[in-house]
DRENDOZA-465453 format. One record per residue: z negated, x, y negated of N, C-alpha, C in turn; residue in one letter. Coordinates in steps of 0.05 Angstrom, whole numbers, padded with zeros to 5 digits, always signed. Layout:
BEGIN
ZXYZXYZXYa;...
***
This chain:
BEGIN
-03027+02433-02833-03000+02440-02828-02995+02446-02798m;-03014+02458-02786-03011+02464-02757-03012+02437-02742i;-03029+02419-02751-03030+02393-02738-03003+02379-02740k;-02990+02381-02763-02964+02367-02767-02943+02380-02749e;-02943+02406-02746-02923+02420-02729-02928+02412-02700i;-02953+02412-02692-02959+02404-02664-02952+02375-02659l;-02957+02358-02678-02950+02330-02675-02920+02327-02674l;-02905+02341-02691-02875+02340-02690-02864+02350-02664a;-02876+02372-02654-02867+02383-02628-02873+02363-02605a;-02897+02351-02606-02904+02332-02585-02886+02307-02586f;-02881+02297-02610-02863+02273-02612-02834+02280-02604i;-02825+02304-02612-02799+02314-02604-02796+02317-02574g;-02817+02327-02561-02817+02330-02532-02816+02303-02518g;-02832+02284-02528-02832+02257-02516-02805+02244-02519i;-02793+02246-02543-02767+02234-02548-02746+02248-02530l;-02747+02274-02528-02728+02289-02512-02729+02281-02483g;-02753+02279-02472-02757+02271-02444-02747+02242-02441l;-02753+02226-02460-02744+02197-02458-02714+02195-02458g;-02701+02210-02476-02671+02209-02477-02660+02220-02451v;-02670+02243-02442-02660+02256-02417-02665+02238-02393t;-02688+02226-02391-02694+02208-02369-02676+02183-02369g;-02671+02173-02393-02653+02150-02395-02625+02157-02387g;-02616+02181-02394-02589+02190-02387-02587+02193-02357y;-02606+02206-02344-02606+02210-02315-02607+02183-02301i;-02622+02164-02311-02624+02138-02298-02597+02124-02300t;-02583+02125-02322-02557+02113-02325-02536+02126-02307l;-02538+02153-02304-02520+02167-02286-02524+02158-02257q;-02548+02155-02249-02554+02146-02221-02544+02117-02217n;-02546+02100-02237-02536+02073-02234-02505+02073-02231k;-02492+02090-02247-02463+02092-02245-02454+02102-02218n;-02468+02122-02207-02461+02133-02181-02465+02112-02159v;-02487+02097-02161-02492+02077-02140-02472+02054-02143s;-02464+02048-02167-02444+02027-02171-02417+02035-02159a;-02410+02060-02162-02385+02070-02151-02387+02070-02120k;-02410+02076-02109-02413+02076-02080-02411+02048-02068n;-02417+02027-02084-02416+02000-02075-02388+01988-02076n;-02369+02002-02088-02342+01991-02090-02329+01991-02062q;-02311+01972-02058-02298+01970-02032-02280+01994-02028k;-02280+02004-02003-02263+02026-01997-02234+02018-01994a;-02216+02035-02001-02187+02030-01997-02180+02036-01969i;-02168+02017-01955-02161+02021-01927-02133+02035-01926i;-02132+02058-01913-02107+02073-01912-02094+02071-01884t;-02106+02055-01866-02094+02052-01839-02074+02029-01840e;-02054+02030-01823-02034+02009-01822-02047+01983-01814p;-02036+01961-01824-02046+01935-01817-02028+01923-01796t;-02040+01912-01775-02025+01899-01754-02019+01870-01762l;-01995+01862-01759-01986+01835-01766-01980+01821-01740i;-01994+01798-01735-01988+01784-01710-01960+01774-01709p;-01948+01775-01686-01920+01765-01683-01920+01741-01665t;-01898+01727-01665-01895+01703-01648-01892+01711-01619q;-01902+01695-01601-01896+01701-01573-01866+01700-01568p;-01857+01713-01547-01829+01716-01541-01816+01688-01538q;-01829+01669-01525-01817+01643-01521-01811+01629-01547s;-01830+01631-01567-01825+01619-01593-01803+01634-01608l;-01802+01660-01604-01782+01676-01617-01754+01668-01609l;-01750+01663-01583-01724+01656-01573-01715+01629-01585k;-01735+01610-01588-01728+01585-01600-01718+01589-01629e;-01731+01607-01644-01723+01613-01671-01695+01626-01671t;-01691+01644-01651-01665+01657-01650-01643+01638-01644q;-01647+01618-01626-01627+01598-01621-01621+01582-01646n;-01641+01576-01661-01637+01561-01686-01620+01576-01705f;-01622+01602-01705-01607+01619-01724-01579+01626-01713d;-01572+01615-01689-01547+01621-01676-01544+01650-01668n;-01566+01664-01665-01565+01691-01654-01588+01692-01634i;-01582+01701-01610-01602+01704-01589-01600+01733-01578q;-01621+01748-01580-01621+01775-01570-01633+01775-01541i;-01616+01784-01522-01625+01784-01494-01639+01811-01487n;-01629+01833-01497-01642+01858-01493-01635+01878-01515s;-01653+01895-01523-01680+01897-01514-01698+01876-01527p;-01721+01871-01515-01739+01851-01526-01751+01862-01553e;-01760+01843-01569-01774+01850-01594-01799+01866-01587d;-01806+01886-01603-01829+01903-01600-01828+01920-01575n;-01804+01928-01566-01800+01944-01543-01806+01973-01549s;-01815+01988-01528-01818+02017-01530-01797+02029-01512l;-01779+02045-01525-01756+02056-01511-01759+02086-01510i;-01751+02098-01487-01753+02127-01484-01727+02142-01489s;-01706+02128-01496-01680+02140-01502-01671+02131-01530s;-01659+02149-01545-01651+02141-01572-01625+02125-01572n;-01612+02122-01549-01588+02105-01547-01595+02080-01532k;-01588+02057-01544-01594+02031-01531-01572+02012-01538v;-01566+01994-01520-01546+01972-01525-01561+01947-01533d;-01552+01936-01555-01563+01910-01564-01545+01889-01552i;-01556+01872-01535-01541+01851-01521-01551+01824-01531n;-01533+01806-01536-01541+01779-01544-01518+01760-01545g;-01524+01736-01556-01505+01715-01558-01506+01704-01587i;-01483+01699-01598-01481+01688-01625-01457+01669-01626t;-01447+01663-01649-01424+01645-01652-01400+01660-01641i;-01383+01647-01625-01359+01661-01614-01341+01673-01635p;-01329+01696-01629-01310+01709-01646-01321+01715-01674d;-01346+01723-01675-01357+01730-01702-01362+01760-01702s;-01363+01771-01727-01369+01799-01730-01399+01803-01729h;-01408+01824-01715-01437+01829-01712-01442+01857-01725v;-01461+01857-01744-01469+01882-01757-01498+01887-01750v;-01503+01911-01740-01531+01919-01733-01538+01942-01752i;-01561+01938-01766-01569+01959-01786-01597+01968-01779a;-01601+01995-01779-01627+02007-01778-01632+02019-01805t;-01654+02033-01808-01661+02045-01835-01640+02066-01843a;-01628+02079-01823-01610+02101-01830-01581+02098-01823s;-01575+02078-01805-01547+02075-01796-01540+02046-01793k;-01513+02041-01793-01503+02014-01788-01482+02016-01765s;-01481+01994-01749-01463+01993-01726-01449+01966-01727f;-01423+01966-01721-01407+01942-01724-01394+01935-01697i;-01393+01910-01690-01380+01900-01666-01371+01872-01669g;-01363+01860-01648-01353+01832-01649-01362+01818-01623q;-01367+01792-01626-01374+01776-01603-01348+01766-01590s;-01349+01761-01564-01325+01752-01550-01322+01722-01553d;-01303+01710-01538-01298+01681-01541-01321+01664-01532t;-01339+01675-01516-01363+01661-01508-01387+01666-01526n;-01383+01684-01546-01405+01690-01565-01422+01713-01556g;-01416+01725-01533-01432+01748-01523-01424+01774-01537q;-01443+01791-01541-01437+01817-01553-01456+01838-01540f;-01446+01863-01540-01462+01886-01531-01453+01909-01548s;-01471+01919-01565-01464+01940-01584-01484+01963-01581i;-01474+01987-01574-01492+02010-01572-01500+02020-01600p;-01526+02027-01602-01536+02038-01627-01553+02063-01620i;-01558+02079-01641-01575+02102-01639-01599+02098-01656i;-01623+02102-01643-01648+02097-01657-01659+02123-01669l;-01675+02119-01691-01690+02141-01702-01716+02144-01687d;-01729+02166-01689-01755+02170-01676-01776+02152-01690s;-01792+02139-01674-01813+02122-01685-01804+02093-01685g;-01816+02077-01703-01810+02049-01705-01783+02045-01719l;-01766+02028-01707-01740+02021-01718-01740+01991-01723n;-01736+01983-01748-01733+01955-01755-01703+01950-01754i;-01694+01934-01734-01666+01930-01730-01658+01903-01739v;-01639+01901-01758-01630+01876-01768-01603+01870-01756k;-01600+01847-01743-01574+01840-01731-01564+01816-01747i;-01539+01819-01757-01526+01798-01773-01501+01790-01759s;-01496+01764-01759-01471+01753-01748-01457+01738-01770s;-01431+01745-01774-01415+01733-01795-01391+01719-01781i;-01390+01692-01784-01368+01678-01770-01343+01676-01788d;-01323+01662-01778-01298+01660-01792-01300+01646-01820k;-01321+01630-01823-01325+01616-01849-01343+01632-01867n;-01348+01657-01860-01365+01675-01876-01394+01665-01877n;-01402+01650-01857-01430+01642-01855-01445+01664-01841t;-01467+01673-01853-01482+01696-01841-01508+01686-01830q;-01514+01694-01806-01540+01689-01793-01552+01716-01787k;-01579+01718-01792-01593+01743-01788-01617+01740-01770d;-01624+01761-01757-01648+01763-01741-01657+01792-01742i;-01683+01796-01738-01694+01823-01740-01712+01828-01715q;-01709+01851-01703-01727+01859-01681-01738+01887-01687i;-01760+01893-01674-01772+01919-01677-01769+01934-01650n;-01760+01959-01651-01757+01975-01628-01769+02002-01634i;-01787+02012-01617-01799+02038-01621-01787+02058-01602t;-01776+02080-01613-01765+02101-01596-01785+02124-01596y;-01793+02132-01572-01811+02155-01568-01803+02170-01543s;-01801+02197-01546-01795+02213-01523-01820+02225-01510s;-01843+02217-01520-01868+02227-01509-01873+02216-01482a;-01884+02232-01464-01891+02223-01437-01918+02209-01438k;-01919+02186-01426-01945+02170-01427-01957+02171-01399i;
***
């Protein structure tokens, strides 16, 4: 009877160690598998833009040409005039994320509309609507920062 108890304890110990070792091995494999997963990138992604010369060709095709400020400009004042050329006598609407500004082009198609920028990157959409209700759009990026560089 003592032999049977010792044999049962020995077999139970072996099975217990085997089960525990198997469990630990599986946990280590799961941890290493999680460590091999690709990390999530939380930094902003830079998107290449067209050179200014190609951008102006696109703007001419759209019947809107922005003369100033240039695309991807860094401005130190929150007030800036958007100057450009579009279809003569058309309504010009300039929209930022928080505000809209309205103006009109003259008989030569030139316009100059003052806008107020928000701090940081401003995605500025300029729309021109002619007498036939044809709308042409262009978008430029302007960054406003009051920080001294």
